[in-house]
Backbone as JSON, one array per atom type, in Angstrom:
{
  "sequence": "MRHRRRGRKLGRNPKHQRALLRSLASELILTERDPEHPLFDKDLSSTAPAPPRVQGRIITTVAKAKEVRPFIERCITLAKKAQAPLEAAAALESGSDYRSDGWKSWRKSDKYNEWNAAVAPAVAVRRRLIQLLGNKEAVEILIDDIAPRFEDRDGGYTRIVKLAQPRLGDAGPRAILEFVGKNDRVVKKAERPTFDDTEDEKEEEAAAEAPADEEASTEEAAESTEESAEAEEEEKS",
  "N": [[-34.48, 28.29, 15.95], [-32.13, 26.06, 14.11], [-32.7, 24.83, 11.65], [-31.69, 23.04, 8.8], [-29.22, 24.69, 8.5], [-26.7, 23.8, 8.7], [-23.17, 23.74, 8.8], [-20.65, 25.89, 7.15], [-20.9, 29.18, 5.68], [-18.86, 30.39, 4.29], [-18.71, 32.91, 3.17], [-20.19, 32.93, 0.63], [-22.67, 32.15, -1.75], [-25.11, 29.47, -1.94], [-24.7, 28.08, -4.25], [-21.89, 28.65, -5.06], [-20.73, 27.79, -2.78], [-20.91, 24.93, -3.18], [-19.42, 24.69, -5.69], [-16.92, 25.58, -4.68], [-16.18, 23.45, -2.95], [-16.12, 21.26, -4.68], [-14.07, 22.07, -6.23], [-11.94, 22.17, -4.45], [-11.68, 19.54, -3.49], [-11.13, 18.06, -6.0], [-8.74, 19.36, -6.59], [-7.13, 18.28, -4.59], [-7.3, 15.62, -5.1], [-6.2, 15.44, -7.74], [-3.43, 16.04, -7.05], [-2.31, 13.69, -6.87], [-1.49, 12.88, -9.25], [0.89, 11.59, -11.57], [4.23, 12.69, -11.31], [5.53, 13.05, -13.8], [3.72, 13.87, -15.75], [2.47, 14.96, -18.59], [1.16, 17.55, -18.37], [2.53, 19.07, -16.42], [4.97, 21.6, -15.87], [8.12, 21.44, -15.46], [10.43, 23.07, -15.72], [9.43, 25.54, -15.49], [8.96, 27.38, -17.39], [6.75, 28.39, -18.75], [3.18, 28.94, -18.57], [2.19, 26.7, -17.6], [1.16, 24.46, -15.08], [3.21, 23.87, -12.26], [4.59, 20.71, -10.88], [3.23, 19.2, -7.93], [4.75, 19.9, -4.72], [4.46, 18.05, -2.54], [2.86, 15.13, -2.94], [-0.68, 14.29, -2.66], [-1.52, 16.3, -0.86], [-2.78, 19.56, 0.07], [-2.83, 22.97, 0.79], [-4.83, 25.14, 2.57], [-7.4, 27.38, 4.08], [-8.42, 26.97, 7.49], [-11.08, 26.85, 8.0], [-12.15, 26.1, 5.34], [-10.89, 23.61, 4.78], [-12.15, 22.1, 6.94], [-14.71, 21.87, 5.9], [-14.41, 20.68, 3.48], [-13.53, 18.31, 3.81], [-15.38, 16.17, 5.04], [-16.76, 16.05, 2.51], [-14.81, 15.03, 0.72], [-14.22, 12.69, 1.82], [-16.66, 11.22, 1.62], [-16.66, 10.99, -1.19], [-14.57, 9.1, -1.44], [-15.54, 6.89, -0.17], [-17.49, 6.23, -1.76], [-16.19, 5.56, -4.1], [-14.82, 3.28, -3.23], [-16.84, 1.45, -3.14], [-16.89, 0.74, -5.88], [-14.93, -0.92, -6.36], [-15.16, -3.83, -5.99], [-17.14, -4.63, -8.0], [-15.5, -3.94, -10.24], [-13.24, -5.66, -9.98], [-14.61, -8.11, -10.38], [-15.7, -7.86, -13.13], [-13.39, -7.63, -14.41], [-12.48, -10.21, -14.56], [-13.99, -11.24, -16.55], [-13.62, -10.03, -18.77], [-12.64, -9.51, -22.37], [-9.58, -10.88, -23.71], [-8.63, -10.03, -26.17], [-7.69, -7.57, -28.74], [-9.28, -4.35, -29.11], [-12.07, -4.15, -31.35], [-11.21, -6.3, -32.82], [-11.38, -9.58, -34.3], [-11.6, -11.42, -32.38], [-12.52, -9.81, -30.21], [-14.93, -9.13, -31.29], [-16.45, -11.46, -31.53], [-16.45, -12.14, -28.82], [-18.05, -10.15, -28.01], [-20.57, -10.68, -28.92], [-21.07, -12.86, -27.54], [-22.41, -14.77, -24.61], [-20.85, -13.98, -22.52], [-20.29, -11.33, -22.52], [-22.64, -10.2, -21.86], [-22.69, -11.03, -19.13], [-20.36, -9.68, -18.31], [-21.28, -7.06, -18.66], [-23.41, -7.0, -16.85], [-21.92, -7.18, -14.46], [-20.23, -5.04, -14.42], [-21.8, -2.92, -14.2], [-22.76, -1.71, -11.6], [-20.24, -0.26, -11.03], [-20.09, 1.49, -13.0], [-22.2, 3.11, -12.34], [-21.4, 4.21, -9.93], [-19.3, 5.58, -10.76], [-20.54, 7.61, -12.69], [-22.0, 8.99, -10.68], [-19.93, 10.04, -9.03], [-18.56, 11.82, -10.88], [-20.71, 13.4, -11.09], [-20.59, 14.52, -8.49], [-17.96, 15.54, -8.39], [-17.24, 16.8, -10.94], [-15.1, 16.39, -12.33], [-13.62, 14.41, -14.66], [-10.96, 13.36, -14.88], [-10.01, 13.57, -12.12], [-11.93, 11.72, -11.03], [-11.27, 9.36, -12.16], [-8.63, 8.98, -11.31], [-9.3, 8.81, -8.48], [-10.76, 6.5, -8.4], [-9.08, 4.45, -9.42], [-6.48, 4.67, -8.17], [-6.54, 5.82, -5.58], [-8.71, 4.87, -4.0], [-8.38, 1.93, -3.97], [-6.12, 1.99, -2.07], [-7.18, 2.55, 0.45], [-8.85, 0.39, 1.0], [-8.99, -1.35, 3.05], [-9.59, 0.2, 5.17], [-11.97, 1.79, 7.25], [-12.65, 4.44, 7.47], [-11.93, 8.0, 7.94], [-10.04, 9.15, 6.03], [-8.53, 11.31, 5.52], [-6.61, 13.99, 6.85], [-6.3, 16.89, 9.08], [-3.95, 19.36, 9.53], [-2.96, 21.96, 11.41], [-1.5, 24.98, 10.45], [1.32, 27.08, 11.67], [1.94, 29.66, 10.8], [0.06, 32.28, 9.56], [-1.98, 33.21, 6.7], [-0.78, 35.42, 4.24], [-1.83, 38.83, 3.98], [-4.7, 38.66, 5.02], [-4.32, 37.43, 7.28], [-5.44, 34.94, 7.63], [-6.18, 31.93, 9.32], [-4.31, 29.1, 8.55], [-4.17, 25.47, 7.12], [-3.08, 22.19, 6.59], [-4.38, 19.97, 4.31], [-4.47, 16.61, 3.69], [-4.01, 13.21, 2.6], [-4.21, 10.44, 4.5], [-1.77, 7.98, 5.55], [0.13, 8.12, 3.64], [1.99, 10.25, 4.07], [2.7, 9.94, 6.7], [3.64, 10.77, 10.1], [6.19, 9.17, 11.65], [7.17, 7.87, 14.61], [9.92, 7.09, 16.12], [11.31, 4.91, 18.62], [14.25, 5.05, 20.63], [16.81, 2.69, 20.39], [17.68, 0.29, 22.73], [21.06, -0.15, 24.17], [22.74, -3.11, 23.42], [24.72, -5.55, 24.96], [27.39, -7.76, 24.21], [28.01, -11.07, 25.54], [30.44, -12.47, 25.25], [32.18, -10.2, 24.89], [31.91, -9.12, 27.45], [33.05, -11.18, 28.96], [35.8, -11.01, 28.11], [36.46, -8.6, 28.95], [36.4, -8.92, 31.79], [38.41, -10.95, 32.01], [40.6, -9.48, 31.08], [40.78, -7.46, 33.06], [41.41, -9.2, 35.22], [43.81, -10.02, 34.59], [45.35, -7.86, 34.77], [46.35, -6.86, 37.43], [48.15, -8.9, 37.91], [50.02, -8.5, 35.76], [50.92, -5.96, 36.74], [52.15, -6.58, 39.13], [54.24, -8.18, 38.44], [55.82, -6.37, 36.85], [56.31, -4.51, 38.91], [58.21, -6.11, 40.41], [60.21, -6.57, 38.64], [61.29, -4.08, 38.38], [62.05, -3.49, 40.86], [64.12, -5.38, 41.33], [65.97, -4.49, 39.32], [66.74, -2.06, 40.35], [68.03, -2.8, 42.57], [70.16, -4.3, 41.57], [71.56, -2.08, 40.23], [72.34, -0.6, 42.43], [74.08, -2.3, 43.81], [76.26, -2.41, 41.87], [77.13, 0.24, 41.92], [78.26, 0.25, 44.51], [80.36, -1.48, 44.2], [81.85, -0.18, 42.37], [82.69, 1.98, 43.89], [84.2, 0.8, 45.93]],
  "CA": [[-34.01, 26.9, 15.42], [-31.18, 26.09, 13.15], [-33.0, 23.84, 10.63], [-31.04, 23.18, 7.53], [-28.4, 25.67, 8.51], [-25.51, 23.18, 9.05], [-22.08, 24.13, 7.94], [-20.23, 27.2, 7.15], [-21.18, 29.79, 4.55], [-17.54, 30.88, 3.74], [-18.85, 34.22, 2.31], [-20.65, 32.61, -0.7], [-24.11, 31.63, -1.7], [-25.01, 27.98, -1.85], [-24.1, 27.38, -5.62], [-20.63, 29.08, -5.06], [-20.11, 26.96, -1.91], [-20.72, 23.68, -3.76], [-18.51, 24.9, -6.6], [-15.72, 25.65, -3.93], [-15.95, 22.12, -2.45], [-15.83, 20.6, -5.73], [-12.79, 22.47, -6.66], [-10.79, 21.85, -3.51], [-11.76, 18.11, -3.54], [-10.59, 17.95, -7.19], [-7.39, 19.72, -6.45], [-6.5, 17.26, -3.61], [-7.07, 14.28, -5.84], [-5.24, 15.76, -8.7], [-2.03, 16.08, -6.72], [-1.82, 12.35, -6.9], [-1.02, 12.65, -10.63], [2.25, 11.28, -11.87], [5.03, 14.0, -11.63], [5.92, 13.07, -15.32], [2.55, 14.08, -16.4], [2.72, 16.11, -19.59], [0.59, 18.8, -17.99], [3.27, 19.77, -15.59], [6.14, 22.23, -16.33], [9.43, 21.42, -14.62], [11.33, 24.39, -16.04], [8.66, 26.8, -15.12], [9.3, 28.38, -18.44], [5.46, 28.64, -19.53], [2.19, 29.19, -17.7], [1.62, 25.44, -17.17], [1.32, 24.35, -13.55], [4.37, 23.01, -11.69], [4.18, 19.57, -10.19], [3.09, 19.48, -6.52], [5.94, 19.47, -3.82], [4.16, 16.76, -1.87], [1.68, 14.45, -3.4], [-1.8, 14.01, -1.71], [-1.61, 17.37, 0.07], [-2.89, 20.83, -0.22], [-2.89, 24.07, 1.89], [-6.06, 26.22, 2.54], [-7.79, 27.92, 5.31], [-9.04, 25.98, 8.27], [-12.56, 26.62, 7.72], [-12.39, 25.56, 4.1], [-10.44, 22.4, 5.12], [-13.0, 21.34, 7.74], [-15.71, 21.77, 5.18], [-14.28, 19.88, 2.33], [-12.96, 16.94, 4.41], [-16.45, 15.25, 4.88], [-16.97, 15.79, 1.13], [-13.91, 14.21, 0.02], [-14.21, 11.23, 2.43], [-17.82, 10.71, 1.1], [-16.34, 10.58, -2.41], [-13.73, 7.87, -1.3], [-16.33, 5.75, 0.21], [-18.28, 5.83, -3.03], [-15.1, 4.96, -5.01], [-14.58, 2.17, -2.73], [-17.91, 0.54, -3.73], [-16.78, 0.36, -7.22], [-13.72, -1.96, -6.37], [-15.63, -5.21, -6.08], [-17.58, -4.89, -9.36], [-14.46, -3.86, -11.22], [-12.54, -6.82, -10.1], [-15.53, -9.2, -10.97], [-15.79, -7.59, -14.47], [-12.13, -7.93, -14.99], [-12.42, -11.62, -14.82], [-14.95, -11.72, -17.68], [-13.29, -9.3, -20.03], [-11.95, -10.38, -23.47], [-8.3, -10.45, -23.86], [-8.42, -9.48, -27.5], [-7.75, -6.05, -28.91], [-10.57, -3.83, -29.47], [-12.44, -4.27, -32.67], [-10.59, -7.44, -33.49], [-12.25, -10.72, -34.53], [-11.82, -12.24, -30.99], [-13.31, -8.92, -29.38], [-16.25, -9.15, -31.92], [-17.02, -12.68, -31.13], [-16.89, -12.02, -27.37], [-19.12, -8.93, -27.92], [-21.84, -11.41, -29.25], [-21.41, -14.07, -26.69], [-23.03, -14.44, -23.16], [-19.96, -13.42, -21.54], [-20.42, -9.99, -22.86], [-23.78, -9.89, -21.02], [-22.25, -11.2, -17.79], [-19.52, -8.76, -17.99], [-22.14, -5.8, -18.63], [-24.1, -6.9, -15.58], [-20.98, -7.12, -13.41], [-19.61, -3.64, -14.31], [-23.02, -1.87, -14.07], [-22.67, -0.84, -10.37], [-19.06, 0.55, -11.09], [-20.44, 2.68, -13.96], [-23.15, 4.02, -11.56], [-20.5, 4.79, -9.07], [-18.48, 6.57, -11.61], [-21.37, 8.65, -12.91], [-22.21, 9.58, -9.35], [-18.55, 10.77, -8.6], [-18.49, 12.73, -11.89], [-21.68, 14.4, -10.79], [-20.17, 15.33, -7.31], [-16.69, 16.36, -8.43], [-17.27, 17.61, -11.99], [-13.83, 16.39, -13.13], [-13.36, 12.96, -14.99], [-9.61, 12.89, -14.51], [-10.2, 13.31, -10.82], [-12.6, 10.54, -10.74], [-10.27, 8.32, -12.79], [-7.38, 8.81, -10.14], [-9.85, 8.38, -7.24], [-11.22, 4.98, -8.45], [-8.0, 3.54, -9.92], [-5.39, 4.82, -7.27], [-6.78, 6.25, -4.1], [-9.81, 3.94, -3.33], [-7.74, 0.68, -3.59], [-5.22, 2.18, -0.99], [-8.07, 2.57, 1.58], [-9.78, -0.77, 0.82], [-9.01, -2.11, 4.47], [-9.86, 1.33, 6.03], [-13.32, 2.07, 7.4], [-12.92, 5.91, 7.53], [-10.76, 8.67, 8.36], [-9.0, 8.95, 5.06], [-7.77, 12.52, 5.4], [-6.24, 14.73, 8.22], [-6.05, 18.37, 9.0], [-2.78, 19.77, 10.3], [-2.97, 23.42, 11.34], [-0.04, 25.78, 10.33], [1.56, 28.21, 12.73], [2.0, 30.88, 9.93], [-1.16, 32.57, 8.95], [-2.14, 33.64, 5.43], [-0.53, 36.84, 4.1], [-2.86, 39.73, 3.59], [-5.92, 38.91, 6.0], [-3.88, 36.73, 8.41], [-6.36, 33.92, 7.97], [-5.52, 30.7, 9.76], [-4.04, 28.0, 7.39], [-4.07, 24.19, 7.53], [-2.77, 21.3, 5.56], [-5.39, 18.78, 4.15], [-3.86, 15.42, 3.06], [-4.48, 11.87, 2.71], [-3.38, 9.65, 5.54], [-0.98, 6.73, 5.18], [1.33, 8.35, 2.75], [2.82, 11.23, 4.72], [2.39, 9.86, 8.16], [4.61, 10.98, 10.93], [6.39, 7.88, 12.39], [7.94, 8.12, 15.8], [10.94, 5.84, 16.38], [11.99, 4.89, 19.9], [15.72, 4.74, 20.66], [17.07, 1.25, 20.78], [18.6, 0.18, 24.04], [22.36, -0.73, 23.75], [23.05, -4.65, 23.74], [26.23, -5.86, 25.16], [27.73, -9.17, 23.92], [28.45, -11.8, 26.59], [31.82, -12.54, 24.98], [32.99, -8.89, 25.24], [32.05, -8.9, 28.92], [34.11, -12.11, 29.56], [37.08, -10.56, 27.66], [36.89, -7.45, 29.77], [36.73, -9.54, 33.02], [39.79, -11.45, 31.93], [41.62, -8.27, 31.03], [40.81, -6.97, 34.46], [42.16, -10.12, 36.39], [45.31, -10.27, 34.27], [46.03, -6.49, 34.8], [47.03, -6.88, 38.58], [49.36, -9.82, 37.84], [51.11, -7.74, 35.03], [51.48, -4.78, 37.33], [52.97, -7.12, 40.24], [55.48, -8.6, 37.73], [56.58, -5.15, 36.41], [57.06, -3.86, 40.14], [59.12, -6.95, 40.92], [61.33, -6.48, 37.7], [61.76, -2.74, 38.54], [62.79, -3.6, 42.2], [65.39, -6.17, 41.02], [66.87, -3.69, 38.54], [67.26, -1.05, 41.25], [68.92, -3.53, 43.62], [71.47, -4.45, 40.75], [72.13, -0.86, 39.95], [72.94, -0.12, 43.68], [75.29, -3.19, 43.93], [77.23, -2.07, 40.86], [77.74, 1.47, 42.4], [79.1, 0.05, 45.59], [81.47, -2.19, 43.67], [82.79, 0.84, 41.75], [83.37, 2.78, 44.95], [85.35, -0.09, 46.58]],
  "C": [[-32.99, 27.18, 14.36], [-31.44, 25.02, 12.13], [-32.27, 24.08, 9.41], [-30.0, 24.26, 7.38], [-27.07, 25.09, 8.93], [-24.4, 23.6, 8.2], [-21.7, 25.51, 7.97], [-20.54, 27.85, 5.7], [-19.96, 30.16, 3.68], [-17.71, 32.08, 2.82], [-19.4, 33.89, 1.0], [-22.08, 32.16, -0.49], [-23.91, 30.18, -1.99], [-24.42, 27.39, -3.22], [-22.35, 27.63, -5.48], [-20.0, 28.02, -3.98], [-19.84, 25.5, -2.42], [-19.62, 23.64, -4.89], [-16.88, 24.85, -5.87], [-15.33, 24.35, -3.29], [-15.46, 21.16, -3.42], [-14.25, 20.92, -6.25], [-11.58, 21.99, -5.59], [-10.74, 20.39, -3.45], [-10.89, 17.54, -4.74], [-9.19, 18.19, -7.21], [-6.64, 18.87, -5.76], [-6.29, 16.08, -4.32], [-6.06, 14.39, -6.92], [-3.75, 15.88, -8.43], [-1.58, 14.83, -6.69], [-1.28, 11.84, -8.33], [0.42, 12.37, -10.65], [3.07, 12.54, -12.09], [5.41, 14.2, -13.09], [4.78, 13.34, -16.12], [2.76, 15.24, -17.39], [2.08, 17.58, -19.29], [1.61, 19.69, -17.13], [4.45, 20.48, -16.33], [7.16, 22.31, -15.39], [10.24, 22.62, -14.55], [10.71, 25.55, -15.62], [8.77, 27.84, -16.08], [7.96, 28.96, -19.07], [4.45, 28.8, -18.27], [1.47, 27.84, -17.23], [1.91, 25.23, -15.77], [2.53, 23.57, -13.22], [3.85, 21.83, -10.88], [4.21, 19.72, -8.54], [4.36, 19.12, -5.83], [5.64, 18.2, -3.08], [2.92, 16.32, -2.47], [0.63, 14.06, -2.37], [-1.87, 15.14, -0.61], [-1.91, 18.81, -0.4], [-3.04, 21.84, 0.96], [-3.94, 24.91, 1.56], [-6.38, 26.64, 3.86], [-8.22, 26.73, 6.27], [-10.33, 25.76, 8.14], [-12.84, 25.84, 6.42], [-12.0, 23.88, 4.16], [-11.49, 21.55, 5.87], [-14.35, 21.1, 6.9], [-15.53, 20.7, 4.01], [-13.84, 18.53, 2.86], [-14.09, 15.94, 4.49], [-16.73, 15.03, 3.35], [-16.12, 14.82, 0.44], [-13.79, 12.86, 0.56], [-15.5, 10.54, 1.87], [-17.38, 10.11, -0.39], [-15.41, 9.27, -2.38], [-14.47, 6.76, -0.89], [-17.2, 5.37, -1.03], [-17.3, 4.96, -3.94], [-14.86, 3.65, -4.51], [-15.77, 0.93, -3.08], [-17.72, 0.02, -5.0], [-15.77, -0.75, -7.37], [-14.17, -3.31, -6.76], [-16.3, -5.54, -7.51], [-16.61, -4.67, -10.51], [-13.63, -5.06, -11.23], [-13.5, -8.15, -10.67], [-15.59, -8.99, -12.55], [-14.47, -7.85, -15.24], [-11.86, -9.31, -15.32], [-13.12, -12.02, -16.06], [-14.62, -10.81, -18.88], [-12.53, -10.06, -21.27], [-10.54, -9.95, -23.5], [-7.77, -10.05, -25.09], [-8.27, -8.1, -27.54], [-9.13, -5.6, -29.3], [-10.87, -3.75, -30.97], [-11.87, -5.43, -33.45], [-11.61, -8.53, -33.73], [-12.59, -11.22, -33.26], [-12.74, -11.29, -30.15], [-14.8, -9.04, -29.99], [-17.05, -10.35, -31.45], [-17.29, -12.79, -29.64], [-17.9, -11.06, -27.17], [-20.58, -9.58, -28.2], [-22.02, -12.52, -28.44], [-22.15, -13.68, -25.41], [-22.11, -13.87, -22.17], [-19.92, -11.9, -21.48], [-21.72, -9.39, -21.77], [-23.44, -9.97, -19.45], [-21.28, -10.2, -17.44], [-20.19, -7.3, -17.96], [-22.93, -5.66, -17.27], [-23.03, -6.69, -14.29], [-20.45, -5.72, -13.23], [-20.55, -2.6, -14.18], [-22.98, -1.03, -12.89], [-21.26, 0.03, -10.32], [-19.36, 1.81, -11.96], [-21.41, 3.53, -13.18], [-22.56, 4.79, -10.54], [-19.81, 5.95, -9.69], [-19.24, 7.82, -12.11], [-21.75, 9.46, -11.81], [-21.07, 10.56, -8.97], [-18.48, 11.9, -9.72], [-19.55, 13.94, -11.65], [-21.1, 15.34, -9.59], [-18.87, 16.21, -7.64], [-16.54, 17.25, -9.74], [-15.96, 17.46, -12.78], [-13.45, 14.85, -13.36], [-12.08, 12.53, -14.66], [-9.56, 12.61, -12.95], [-10.77, 12.11, -10.45], [-11.92, 9.28, -11.17], [-9.17, 7.94, -11.59], [-8.1, 8.33, -8.95], [-10.25, 6.95, -7.28], [-9.94, 4.1, -8.62], [-6.89, 3.64, -8.84], [-5.89, 4.88, -5.75], [-7.68, 5.25, -3.4], [-9.1, 2.5, -2.93], [-6.95, 0.94, -2.36], [-5.99, 2.2, 0.41], [-9.05, 1.44, 1.65], [-10.12, -1.22, 2.28], [-9.42, -0.96, 5.6], [-11.34, 1.75, 6.11], [-13.63, 3.55, 7.37], [-11.77, 6.7, 7.85], [-9.64, 8.59, 7.24], [-8.2, 10.34, 4.93], [-7.66, 13.06, 6.82], [-6.04, 16.09, 7.85], [-5.06, 18.75, 9.96], [-2.79, 21.36, 10.24], [-1.59, 23.8, 11.2], [0.12, 26.85, 11.43], [1.6, 29.54, 12.02], [0.73, 31.18, 9.36], [-1.03, 33.1, 7.47], [-1.66, 35.04, 5.27], [-1.7, 37.67, 3.53], [-4.04, 39.89, 4.49], [-5.49, 38.13, 7.19], [-4.9, 35.64, 8.72], [-5.57, 32.62, 8.33], [-5.34, 29.56, 8.54], [-3.89, 26.68, 7.9], [-3.72, 23.42, 6.25], [-3.95, 20.25, 5.49], [-4.7, 17.79, 3.34], [-4.44, 14.28, 3.49], [-3.53, 11.14, 3.62], [-2.73, 8.34, 4.94], [0.1, 6.94, 4.24], [2.37, 9.33, 3.26], [2.69, 11.12, 6.18], [3.73, 10.0, 8.9], [5.14, 9.72, 11.84], [7.43, 8.26, 13.5], [8.65, 6.82, 16.19], [11.49, 5.88, 17.82], [13.45, 4.43, 19.7], [15.75, 3.28, 21.21], [18.1, 1.1, 22.08], [19.76, -0.6, 23.6], [22.38, -2.23, 24.3], [24.47, -4.72, 23.92], [26.28, -7.34, 24.91], [28.38, -9.8, 25.15], [30.04, -12.01, 26.45], [32.74, -11.33, 25.33], [33.1, -8.88, 26.72], [33.06, -9.87, 29.68], [35.56, -11.59, 29.2], [37.42, -9.36, 28.67], [37.14, -7.87, 31.19], [38.18, -10.17, 33.02], [40.93, -10.57, 31.84], [41.82, -7.6, 32.57], [41.58, -7.99, 35.5], [43.42, -10.18, 35.96], [46.13, -8.94, 34.57], [46.81, -6.45, 36.16], [48.39, -7.76, 38.53], [50.64, -9.1, 37.06], [51.71, -6.76, 36.0], [52.42, -5.3, 38.55], [54.43, -7.55, 39.55], [56.38, -7.35, 37.33], [57.24, -4.49, 37.77], [58.1, -4.68, 40.52], [60.48, -6.74, 39.99], [61.93, -5.05, 38.03], [62.63, -2.83, 39.87], [64.23, -4.41, 42.1], [66.42, -5.27, 40.29], [67.42, -2.55, 39.2], [68.29, -1.56, 42.19], [70.29, -3.79, 42.69], [72.25, -3.33, 40.51], [72.91, -0.31, 41.15], [74.09, -0.88, 43.93], [76.45, -2.74, 43.1], [77.89, -0.77, 41.29], [78.7, 1.24, 43.52], [80.31, -0.54, 45.32], [82.43, -1.14, 43.19], [83.46, 1.55, 42.75], [84.42, 2.08, 45.64], [86.47, -0.19, 45.56]]
}
């Protein structure tokens, strides 16, 4: 029997397996950061990481991609559950600055209690995601940027695209793990040529006038040849 033996070991013990999944999922989410983020080094003059070539995409082995895909989609589903509480809490927030007189009066009013009750489910989701991913910045990007993008989608937030070139060193099969909807391949069909009716009519008229012009030109050529022949006869006589 294979009870509780689902999934791949990936050559690691259970703790290292969970750490690997957290690391790959966080790496995929953090590629959605702004390219102007101060963490990135565009000049490559220091040890700071460079901005990703393509946002929302990482390259790993096929086995790791298949293992991390259900994990990251589970995190996105959890983040989607926080969107409705956040919207409800936004309508109850105070418009005053933090620690100002208006904020302090709002803090002591009943609206604060309503806001606190409305935002509580979102706080629970955020804490659960921090527990799963272990990266607060990744959780913030997941809730603020990625989850609203898939609000109308029931599942299938990521895709795996296998690469033809294996990994150098051990020739391990590689694959792309990316979010759908941003780097989709769009196939465009060629448009059929359309002909204007007026152009067709002009072509027909030109074709009808062409024989008449040819007949007139042949008659003029015949008359000119007859006149030249008569002039030669007169000169001989």
